[in-house]
FIGUGU-507067 format. One record per residue (C-alpha): x, y, z. Coordinates in steps of 0.1 Angstrom, whole numbers. Layout:
! residues N
u:v:w
X:Y:Z
...
***
This chain:
! residues 212
u:v:w
0:0:0
12:35:-9
16:56:23
14:94:26
44:115:35
24:126:66
21:90:78
59:86:75
66:117:96
38:115:122
17:91:141
-20:88:131
-31:108:161
-6:136:158
-15:171:145
14:183:126
31:216:136
44:242:112
73:231:90
91:245:60
115:224:38
135:243:11
158:224:-12
167:255:-33
163:238:-67
148:251:-100
154:283:-118
142:309:-93
138:313:-56
103:304:-41
79:333:-38
76:329:0
110:345:4
115:383:4
149:398:-2
163:426:20
193:450:20
200:464:54
232:483:52
226:506:22
242:505:-12
230:486:-42
208:455:-38
225:421:-37
216:390:-56
198:358:-46
200:334:-76
199:297:-83
234:285:-90
240:267:-124
264:241:-108
264:207:-92
252:211:-56
251:248:-61
218:256:-45
209:292:-38
237:317:-41
234:349:-20
259:376:-31
263:411:-17
271:421:-53
290:453:-43
321:464:-26
305:487:-1
319:480:34
293:466:58
268:459:31
243:431:42
220:412:19
198:382:23
163:366:23
137:362:49
100:355:55
93:393:58
82:390:95
59:360:90
70:341:121
58:306:127
85:291:150
88:288:187
117:303:207
116:273:230
106:243:209
118:245:173
146:232:152
164:246:122
186:225:98
207:242:71
234:230:47
255:258:34
290:270:26
307:303:25
329:309:-5
354:330:14
368:322:48
388:354:54
385:377:84
362:404:68
331:385:59
300:369:74
276:342:61
247:334:85
217:312:89
193:326:115
161:326:134
149:361:140
121:379:158
123:407:132
136:406:96
153:440:102
181:420:120
197:435:151
165:454:163
150:424:182
159:390:195
177:365:172
198:334:169
226:335:143
250:307:134
278:303:109
307:326:101
308:360:117
344:371:116
335:403:134
330:381:165
355:353:158
379:352:129
388:315:132
358:293:141
321:289:134
300:305:161
266:312:175
254:346:183
221:352:202
201:382:214
172:384:238
160:418:225
181:437:250
216:423:249
236:398:229
265:374:232
287:352:211
302:317:216
327:301:193
328:264:185
361:245:179
352:239:142
376:260:120
361:282:93
365:268:57
347:268:23
331:233:25
295:225:29
284:217:65
252:208:82
243:234:108
215:227:133
199:250:158
175:236:184
156:257:209
146:245:244
129:262:274
163:271:290
189:268:262
198:268:225
218:239:211
241:244:181
253:214:162
277:211:132
277:179:110
257:160:136
278:168:167
266:191:194
292:220:196
275:246:219
247:246:244
239:283:251
217:294:280
222:332:278
206:360:257
179:338:241
150:353:220
116:351:237
92:359:208
81:339:177
108:334:151
113:332:113
143:319:93
166:342:74
198:337:54
223:365:47
258:375:38
277:406:48
307:425:37
330:436:66
354:452:41
352:468:7
349:435:-12
318:416:-24
312:382:-8
288:353:-14
276:319:0
257:289:-13
227:275:6
217:239:-4
190:229:21
169:245:48
143:229:71
126:246:101
98:231:123
82:232:157
88:202:178
***
């Protein structure tokens, strides 16, 4: 008998929670995403890569220092700050000390004006290792993993609990963070940022977010 996908994921009595799965395939980004440019300057690019395992390429597309460009749900926030999980496979295409590529859960798509969880490369906070940065809407803090920055694909996972945030890379828990956690509903966002006068980009291959 052919079974539904629902029956594979859930028991017969379970009411499914909100979930998004994005494989970043095809010739254009899905219409549920909105692009944003937060630091001034020309708009960046969010395009499907014509390459093997290319996925979605996000490019600041300009040499303005501190330019930030990405995609978000435009403040449509479905996910719990205490009982959700995010999985993202991506790579940054530069691992120097003046560049950030981030996957995040945010209270507000304006980034930095409300609570958030950012993971990935943020060389303003740590120039050597992947890290997690979180904000409770009032103050923020950063914690670095022991995983060195590189230009390979990695699976990044963020799981929220009532008292902590857990950050895993490639299936291994790297950080459990109990401070400066967002308290309001969240939405996913992906972005890259120039921290010098050079354009930068990253490739995003897979994203899944759901409430537990």
